[in-house]
VMD Tcl script that builds the backbone (N, CA, C; Angstrom):
set m [mol new atoms 357]
animate dup $m
set s [atomselect $m all]
$s set {name element resname resid chain x y z} {
  {N N MET 1 A -13.047 5.628 -16.494}
  {CA C MET 1 A -13.354 4.592 -15.670}
  {C C MET 1 A -13.299 3.382 -16.732}
  {N N MET 2 A -13.062 3.637 -18.360}
  {CA C MET 2 A -12.317 2.419 -18.886}
  {C C MET 2 A -10.925 2.152 -18.843}
  {N N TYR 3 A -10.053 2.925 -18.119}
  {CA C TYR 3 A -8.810 2.518 -18.296}
  {C C TYR 3 A -8.882 1.559 -16.584}
  {N N GLN 4 A -10.016 1.299 -15.818}
  {CA C GLN 4 A -10.019 0.753 -14.954}
  {C C GLN 4 A -10.409 -0.434 -15.550}
  {N N GLN 5 A -11.633 -0.558 -16.338}
  {CA C GLN 5 A -11.758 -1.994 -17.081}
  {C C GLN 5 A -10.603 -2.755 -18.157}
  {N N ILE 6 A -9.767 -1.622 -18.352}
  {CA C ILE 6 A -8.767 -2.266 -19.226}
  {C C ILE 6 A -7.590 -2.941 -17.974}
  {N N ASN 7 A -7.440 -1.930 -17.156}
  {CA C ASN 7 A -6.438 -2.603 -16.016}
  {C C ASN 7 A -6.962 -3.965 -15.473}
  {N N GLN 8 A -8.156 -3.904 -15.357}
  {CA C GLN 8 A -8.777 -5.609 -14.449}
  {C C GLN 8 A -8.232 -6.372 -15.283}
  {N N LEU 9 A -8.906 -6.236 -16.809}
  {CA C LEU 9 A -8.957 -7.193 -17.684}
  {C C LEU 9 A -6.991 -7.822 -18.129}
  {N N ASN 10 A -6.344 -6.573 -17.571}
  {CA C ASN 10 A -4.803 -6.950 -17.936}
  {C C ASN 10 A -4.524 -7.520 -16.604}
  {N N ARG 11 A -5.071 -7.373 -15.404}
  {CA C ARG 11 A -4.616 -8.253 -14.323}
  {C C ARG 11 A -4.886 -9.615 -14.314}
  {N N GLN 12 A -5.953 -9.834 -15.258}
  {CA C GLN 12 A -5.948 -11.216 -15.174}
  {C C GLN 12 A -4.826 -12.265 -15.624}
  {N N HIS 13 A -4.022 -11.704 -16.756}
  {CA C HIS 13 A -3.372 -12.289 -17.488}
  {C C HIS 13 A -1.758 -12.059 -16.915}
  {N N GLN 14 A -1.797 -11.318 -15.508}
  {CA C GLN 14 A -0.078 -10.850 -14.744}
  {C C GLN 14 A 0.063 -11.729 -13.845}
  {N N PRO 15 A 1.394 -12.055 -13.511}
  {CA C PRO 15 A 1.837 -13.023 -12.728}
  {C C PRO 15 A 1.009 -12.582 -11.410}
  {N N LYS 16 A 1.031 -13.835 -10.641}
  {CA C LYS 16 A 0.413 -14.012 -9.490}
  {C C LYS 16 A 0.336 -12.875 -7.892}
  {N N LYS 17 A 1.852 -12.425 -8.080}
  {CA C LYS 17 A 2.162 -11.746 -6.850}
  {C C LYS 17 A 2.114 -10.284 -7.344}
  {N N ARG 18 A 1.464 -9.204 -6.903}
  {CA C ARG 18 A 1.475 -8.090 -7.079}
  {C C ARG 18 A 1.448 -7.705 -5.647}
  {N N ALA 19 A 1.960 -6.199 -5.834}
  {CA C ALA 19 A 2.510 -5.376 -4.796}
  {C C ALA 19 A 2.201 -3.846 -5.113}
  {N N THR 20 A 2.001 -2.907 -4.079}
  {CA C THR 20 A 2.398 -1.427 -4.284}
  {C C THR 20 A 2.709 -1.181 -3.274}
  {N N VAL 21 A 3.120 0.412 -3.133}
  {CA C VAL 21 A 3.631 0.797 -1.850}
  {C C VAL 21 A 2.725 2.412 -1.968}
  {N N ILE 22 A 1.981 2.946 -0.965}
  {CA C ILE 22 A 1.846 4.096 -0.675}
  {C C ILE 22 A 2.301 4.768 0.418}
  {N N ARG 23 A 2.932 6.097 0.292}
  {CA C ARG 23 A 3.332 6.687 1.540}
  {C C ARG 23 A 2.617 7.851 2.097}
  {N N TYR 24 A 2.358 8.129 3.090}
  {CA C TYR 24 A 1.774 9.186 3.955}
  {C C TYR 24 A 2.507 10.049 4.844}
  {N N GLU 25 A 2.640 11.252 4.316}
  {CA C GLU 25 A 3.068 12.009 5.337}
  {C C GLU 25 A 2.286 12.875 6.172}
  {N N GLU 26 A 2.298 12.835 7.516}
  {CA C GLU 26 A 1.063 13.322 8.576}
  {C C GLU 26 A 1.453 14.766 8.185}
  {N N ASN 27 A 2.293 15.478 8.653}
  {CA C ASN 27 A 2.314 16.812 8.766}
  {C C ASN 27 A 1.990 17.688 7.482}
  {N N ALA 28 A 2.151 16.563 6.128}
  {CA C ALA 28 A 2.042 17.582 4.949}
  {C C ALA 28 A 0.494 17.591 4.559}
  {N N ASP 29 A 0.399 18.417 3.850}
  {CA C ASP 29 A -1.456 18.515 3.494}
  {C C ASP 29 A -2.053 17.947 2.217}
  {N N GLN 30 A -1.319 16.644 2.556}
  {CA C GLN 30 A -1.543 15.783 1.222}
  {C C GLN 30 A -2.394 14.456 1.156}
  {N N SER 31 A -2.966 13.619 0.599}
  {CA C SER 31 A -3.419 12.412 0.837}
  {C C SER 31 A -2.263 11.393 0.427}
  {N N PRO 32 A -2.036 10.429 0.952}
  {CA C PRO 32 A -1.204 9.393 0.437}
  {C C PRO 32 A -1.185 9.171 -0.885}
  {N N LYS 33 A 0.179 9.084 -1.051}
  {CA C LYS 33 A 0.670 8.857 -2.926}
  {C C LYS 33 A 0.935 7.432 -2.764}
  {N N VAL 34 A 0.786 7.015 -4.097}
  {CA C VAL 34 A 1.189 5.519 -4.705}
  {C C VAL 34 A 2.444 5.971 -5.179}
  {N N LEU 35 A 3.898 4.825 -4.184}
  {CA C LEU 35 A 5.229 5.406 -4.773}
  {C C LEU 35 A 5.690 3.922 -5.416}
  {N N ALA 36 A 5.186 2.896 -5.643}
  {CA C ALA 36 A 5.611 1.800 -6.545}
  {C C ALA 36 A 4.568 0.636 -6.665}
  {N N GLN 37 A 4.507 0.221 -7.885}
  {CA C GLN 37 A 3.582 -0.862 -8.159}
  {C C GLN 37 A 4.491 -2.031 -8.489}
  {N N ALA 38 A 4.466 -3.258 -8.661}
  {CA C ALA 38 A 5.436 -4.404 -9.055}
  {C C ALA 38 A 4.200 -5.414 -9.398}
  {N N THR 39 A 4.555 -6.251 -10.012}
  {CA C THR 39 A 3.864 -7.937 -10.385}
  {C C THR 39 A 5.224 -9.003 -10.300}
  {N N GLY 40 A 4.644 -10.023 -10.149}
  {CA C GLY 40 A 5.285 -11.359 -9.907}
  {C C GLY 40 A 6.755 -11.032 -9.073}
  {N N ALA 41 A 7.953 -11.417 -9.866}
  {CA C ALA 41 A 9.226 -11.382 -9.144}
  {C C ALA 41 A 9.831 -10.147 -8.309}
  {N N ALA 42 A 8.968 -9.106 -9.452}
  {CA C ALA 42 A 9.321 -7.508 -8.461}
  {C C ALA 42 A 8.434 -7.186 -7.664}
  {N N ALA 43 A 7.243 -7.953 -7.471}
  {CA C ALA 43 A 6.667 -7.663 -6.421}
  {C C ALA 43 A 6.941 -8.020 -5.074}
  {N N GLN 44 A 7.356 -9.434 -5.369}
  {CA C GLN 44 A 8.202 -10.196 -4.101}
  {C C GLN 44 A 9.620 -9.309 -3.540}
  {N N GLN 45 A 10.366 -8.935 -4.623}
  {CA C GLN 45 A 11.166 -8.402 -4.147}
  {C C GLN 45 A 10.682 -7.034 -3.123}
  {N N LEU 46 A 10.116 -6.239 -4.129}
  {CA C LEU 46 A 9.322 -5.112 -2.966}
  {C C LEU 46 A 8.794 -5.391 -1.956}
  {N N VAL 47 A 8.288 -6.720 -1.768}
  {CA C VAL 47 A 7.903 -6.920 -0.063}
  {C C VAL 47 A 8.854 -7.340 0.769}
  {N N GLU 48 A 9.852 -8.008 0.017}
  {CA C GLU 48 A 11.141 -8.351 0.987}
  {C C GLU 48 A 11.839 -7.188 1.420}
  {N N GLN 49 A 11.982 -5.851 0.575}
  {CA C GLN 49 A 12.740 -5.047 0.684}
  {C C GLN 49 A 12.028 -4.246 1.866}
  {N N ALA 50 A 10.375 -4.004 2.017}
  {CA C ALA 50 A 9.872 -3.688 2.582}
  {C C ALA 50 A 10.523 -4.206 4.311}
  {N N GLN 51 A 9.927 -5.490 4.292}
  {CA C GLN 51 A 10.295 -6.344 5.446}
  {C C GLN 51 A 11.355 -6.237 5.854}
  {N N GLN 52 A 12.352 -6.124 5.275}
  {CA C GLN 52 A 13.912 -5.881 5.744}
  {C C GLN 52 A 13.768 -4.308 6.004}
  {N N ARG 53 A 13.156 -3.311 5.876}
  {CA C ARG 53 A 13.068 -2.304 6.504}
  {C C ARG 53 A 11.849 -1.654 7.331}
  {N N ASP 54 A 11.512 -3.138 7.816}
  {CA C ASP 54 A 10.413 -2.677 8.996}
  {C C ASP 54 A 9.163 -1.784 8.182}
  {N N ILE 55 A 8.801 -1.857 6.984}
  {CA C ILE 55 A 7.760 -1.223 6.875}
  {C C ILE 55 A 6.529 -2.253 6.782}
  {N N PRO 56 A 5.487 -1.699 7.307}
  {CA C PRO 56 A 4.337 -2.651 7.386}
  {C C PRO 56 A 3.760 -3.191 6.146}
  {N N VAL 57 A 3.695 -4.497 5.781}
  {CA C VAL 57 A 2.991 -4.688 4.698}
  {C C VAL 57 A 1.592 -5.790 5.119}
  {N N GLU 58 A 0.938 -5.053 3.887}
  {CA C GLU 58 A -0.604 -5.536 4.524}
  {C C GLU 58 A -1.088 -6.253 3.355}
  {N N GLU 59 A -1.942 -7.656 3.290}
  {CA C GLU 59 A -2.561 -8.200 2.241}
  {C C GLU 59 A -3.917 -7.677 2.438}
  {N N ASN 60 A -4.371 -6.900 1.209}
  {CA C ASN 60 A -5.541 -6.495 1.256}
  {C C ASN 60 A -5.925 -6.521 0.059}
  {N N MET 61 A -6.627 -7.395 -0.895}
  {CA C MET 61 A -6.851 -7.490 -2.063}
  {C C MET 61 A -7.701 -6.277 -2.836}
  {N N VAL 62 A -8.775 -5.650 -2.063}
  {CA C VAL 62 A -9.542 -4.550 -2.296}
  {C C VAL 62 A -8.917 -3.323 -2.431}
  {N N LEU 63 A -8.157 -2.869 -1.503}
  {CA C LEU 63 A -7.284 -2.025 -1.192}
  {C C LEU 63 A -5.997 -1.982 -2.609}
  {N N LEU 64 A -5.500 -2.976 -2.733}
  {CA C LEU 64 A -4.585 -3.510 -3.700}
  {C C LEU 64 A -4.894 -3.107 -5.103}
  {N N ASN 65 A -6.291 -3.658 -5.594}
  {CA C ASN 65 A -6.902 -3.898 -6.818}
  {C C ASN 65 A -7.438 -2.116 -7.184}
  {N N HIS 66 A -7.698 -1.414 -6.171}
  {CA C HIS 66 A -7.739 0.162 -6.223}
  {C C HIS 66 A -6.191 0.815 -6.478}
  {N N LEU 67 A -5.667 0.664 -5.724}
  {CA C LEU 67 A -4.203 1.100 -5.942}
  {C C LEU 67 A -3.206 0.921 -7.506}
  {N N LEU 68 A -3.483 -0.410 -7.723}
  {CA C LEU 68 A -3.079 -0.819 -8.861}
  {C C LEU 68 A -3.662 0.064 -10.173}
  {N N ASP 69 A -4.826 0.723 -9.470}
  {CA C ASP 69 A -5.769 1.313 -10.699}
  {C C ASP 69 A -5.087 2.865 -10.779}
  {N N LEU 70 A -4.224 3.073 -10.130}
  {CA C LEU 70 A -3.723 4.768 -9.973}
  {C C LEU 70 A -2.243 4.592 -10.458}
  {N N ASP 71 A -1.925 5.895 -11.032}
  {CA C ASP 71 A -0.459 6.169 -11.456}
  {C C ASP 71 A 0.327 6.454 -10.710}
  {N N LEU 72 A 1.662 6.123 -10.623}
  {CA C LEU 72 A 2.391 6.139 -10.127}
  {C C LEU 72 A 2.613 7.773 -9.520}
  {N N GLY 73 A 2.905 8.116 -8.269}
  {CA C GLY 73 A 2.688 9.583 -7.916}
  {C C GLY 73 A 1.338 9.973 -7.555}
  {N N GLU 74 A 0.249 9.430 -7.901}
  {CA C GLU 74 A -0.949 9.785 -7.980}
  {C C GLU 74 A -1.435 9.396 -6.649}
  {N N GLN 75 A -2.104 10.638 -5.928}
  {CA C GLN 75 A -2.899 10.575 -4.765}
  {C C GLN 75 A -3.962 9.862 -4.670}
  {N N VAL 76 A -4.203 9.376 -3.516}
  {CA C VAL 76 A -5.227 7.934 -3.622}
  {C C VAL 76 A -6.567 8.937 -3.402}
  {N N PRO 77 A -7.430 8.769 -3.652}
  {CA C PRO 77 A -8.797 9.134 -3.921}
  {C C PRO 77 A -9.081 8.771 -2.452}
  {N N PRO 78 A -9.968 10.026 -2.134}
  {CA C PRO 78 A -10.785 9.913 -0.929}
  {C C PRO 78 A -11.413 8.852 -0.656}
  {N N GLN 79 A -12.107 8.112 -1.610}
  {CA C GLN 79 A -13.030 6.820 -1.405}
  {C C GLN 79 A -12.113 5.791 -0.522}
  {N N LEU 80 A -10.319 5.855 -0.709}
  {CA C LEU 80 A -10.334 4.571 -0.141}
  {C C LEU 80 A -9.389 5.055 1.475}
  {N N TYR 81 A -9.969 6.558 1.431}
  {CA C TYR 81 A -9.109 7.161 3.378}
  {C C TYR 81 A -9.325 5.765 4.153}
  {N N ALA 82 A -10.819 5.532 4.076}
  {CA C ALA 82 A -11.357 4.693 5.433}
  {C C ALA 82 A -10.797 3.247 5.599}
  {N N VAL 83 A -10.288 3.247 4.167}
  {CA C VAL 83 A -9.328 1.606 4.158}
  {C C VAL 83 A -7.948 1.697 4.753}
  {N N ILE 84 A -7.216 3.083 4.308}
  {CA C ILE 84 A -6.183 3.081 4.500}
  {C C ILE 84 A -5.891 3.616 6.002}
  {N N ALA 85 A -7.023 4.210 6.628}
  {CA C ALA 85 A -7.168 4.934 8.158}
  {C C ALA 85 A -6.842 3.300 8.797}
  {N N GLU 86 A -7.838 2.360 8.167}
  {CA C GLU 86 A -8.169 0.971 9.013}
  {C C GLU 86 A -6.501 0.303 9.075}
  {N N VAL 87 A -5.681 0.599 8.000}
  {CA C VAL 87 A -4.501 -0.178 7.947}
  {C C VAL 87 A -3.811 0.385 9.241}
  {N N LEU 88 A -3.650 1.871 9.145}
  {CA C LEU 88 A -2.779 2.791 9.568}
  {C C LEU 88 A -2.827 2.131 11.486}
  {N N LEU 89 A -4.457 2.222 11.140}
  {CA C LEU 89 A -4.859 1.709 12.838}
  {C C LEU 89 A -4.208 0.665 13.520}
  {N N PHE 90 A -4.631 -0.506 12.595}
  {CA C PHE 90 A -4.214 -1.901 12.898}
  {C C PHE 90 A -2.455 -1.714 12.994}
  {N N ILE 91 A -1.642 -1.260 12.287}
  {CA C ILE 91 A -0.437 -0.686 12.393}
  {C C ILE 91 A 0.221 -0.632 13.672}
  {N N GLN 92 A -0.643 0.892 13.968}
  {CA C GLN 92 A -0.364 1.421 15.406}
  {C C GLN 92 A -0.714 0.847 16.411}
  {N N GLU 93 A -1.765 -0.219 16.371}
  {CA C GLU 93 A -2.039 -1.135 17.744}
  {C C GLU 93 A -0.534 -2.003 17.629}
  {N N ILE 94 A -0.426 -2.846 16.641}
  {CA C ILE 94 A 1.017 -3.441 16.502}
  {C C ILE 94 A 2.140 -3.054 17.162}
  {N N GLU 95 A 2.294 -2.029 16.470}
  {CA C GLU 95 A 3.697 -1.095 17.570}
  {C C GLU 95 A 3.535 -0.984 18.688}
  {N N LYS 96 A 2.245 -0.534 19.182}
  {CA C LYS 96 A 1.974 -0.157 20.794}
  {C C LYS 96 A 2.216 -1.564 21.677}
  {N N GLU 97 A 1.645 -2.528 20.801}
  {CA C GLU 97 A 2.244 -3.810 21.830}
  {C C GLU 97 A 3.738 -4.148 21.568}
  {N N GLU 98 A 4.285 -3.938 20.567}
  {CA C GLU 98 A 5.618 -4.043 20.350}
  {C C GLU 98 A 6.740 -3.135 21.311}
  {N N GLY 99 A 5.967 -2.018 21.451}
  {CA C GLY 99 A 6.646 -0.721 22.175}
  {C C GLY 99 A 7.267 -0.086 21.504}
  {N N ASP 100 A 6.911 0.158 20.065}
  {CA C ASP 100 A 7.133 1.044 18.981}
  {C C ASP 100 A 6.338 2.263 18.751}
  {N N HIS 101 A 6.623 3.406 19.171}
  {CA C HIS 101 A 5.412 4.178 19.142}
  {C C HIS 101 A 5.730 5.182 17.984}
  {N N SER 102 A 6.300 5.066 17.087}
  {CA C SER 102 A 6.928 5.867 16.164}
  {C C SER 102 A 5.671 6.237 15.258}
  {N N LEU 103 A 4.568 5.492 15.099}
  {CA C LEU 103 A 3.370 5.902 14.373}
  {C C LEU 103 A 2.770 6.992 15.095}
  {N N GLY 104 A 2.913 6.702 16.280}
  {CA C GLY 104 A 2.395 8.251 16.709}
  {C C GLY 104 A 3.015 9.278 16.599}
  {N N ASP 105 A 4.395 9.324 16.165}
  {CA C ASP 105 A 5.103 10.764 16.129}
  {C C ASP 105 A 4.848 11.423 15.038}
  {N N SER 106 A 4.191 12.822 15.393}
  {CA C SER 106 A 3.222 13.120 14.024}
  {C C SER 106 A 4.485 13.719 13.000}
  {N N THR 107 A 5.640 13.707 13.344}
  {CA C THR 107 A 6.791 14.179 12.252}
  {C C THR 107 A 7.016 12.595 11.024}
  {N N THR 108 A 6.578 11.824 11.645}
  {CA C THR 108 A 6.730 10.532 10.872}
  {C C THR 108 A 6.089 10.371 9.744}
  {N N THR 109 A 6.994 9.655 8.683}
  {CA C THR 109 A 6.572 9.499 7.392}
  {C C THR 109 A 6.017 8.166 7.194}
  {N N LYS 110 A 4.868 7.617 6.678}
  {CA C LYS 110 A 4.292 6.221 6.638}
  {C C LYS 110 A 4.573 5.751 5.578}
  {N N SER 111 A 5.157 4.317 5.414}
  {CA C SER 111 A 4.831 3.582 3.816}
  {C C SER 111 A 4.159 2.740 4.240}
  {N N ILE 112 A 3.291 2.070 3.541}
  {CA C ILE 112 A 2.686 0.796 3.401}
  {C C ILE 112 A 2.671 0.296 1.931}
  {N N VAL 113 A 3.086 -1.335 2.174}
  {CA C VAL 113 A 3.235 -1.783 1.128}
  {C C VAL 113 A 1.835 -2.943 1.259}
  {N N THR 114 A 1.165 -3.040 0.040}
  {CA C THR 114 A -0.231 -3.836 0.174}
  {C C THR 114 A 0.337 -4.622 -0.970}
  {N N GLU 115 A 0.001 -6.066 -0.852}
  {CA C GLU 115 A 0.232 -7.299 -1.274}
  {C C GLU 115 A -0.831 -8.546 -1.460}
  {N N ARG 116 A -0.745 -9.166 -2.517}
  {CA C ARG 116 A -1.353 -10.384 -2.897}
  {C C ARG 116 A -0.731 -11.193 -3.576}
  {N N SER 117 A -0.728 -13.069 -2.962}
  {CA C SER 117 A -0.587 -13.956 -3.836}
  {C C SER 117 A -1.863 -14.563 -4.233}
  {N N ASP 118 A -2.236 -15.066 -5.458}
  {CA C ASP 118 A -3.202 -15.271 -5.712}
  {C C ASP 118 A -2.877 -17.068 -6.086}
  {N N GLY 119 A -2.288 -17.563 -5.467}
  {CA C GLY 119 A -1.890 -19.015 -5.704}
  {C C GLY 119 A -1.547 -19.834 -4.786}
}
mol reanalyze $m
mol bondsrecalc $m
mol representation Tube
mol addrep $m
């Protein structure tokens, strides 16, 4: 609990652009994991690389703040499952509209980048 308060205080002094990457493997018996976290120019590069690779990018400040409190490689806690499920459903709807059904493929590994620009 204390580390979350310290992280929140640190975020007030960090660059405005922040991003995290989570990965979810449908067939694996694990919850999503945090793969990367970045701030400032590194966060911008993370978002740009995700967009180049057609990895969905979601701007969700609440989710981002919670994910930034986690360590790299740490599994996302069950309290965030509902938010992540909403993001995955939203992505699935977009892919259906575009004719890309990869999200419905049960062997697919999904990565999502959450980002926030505070300026």
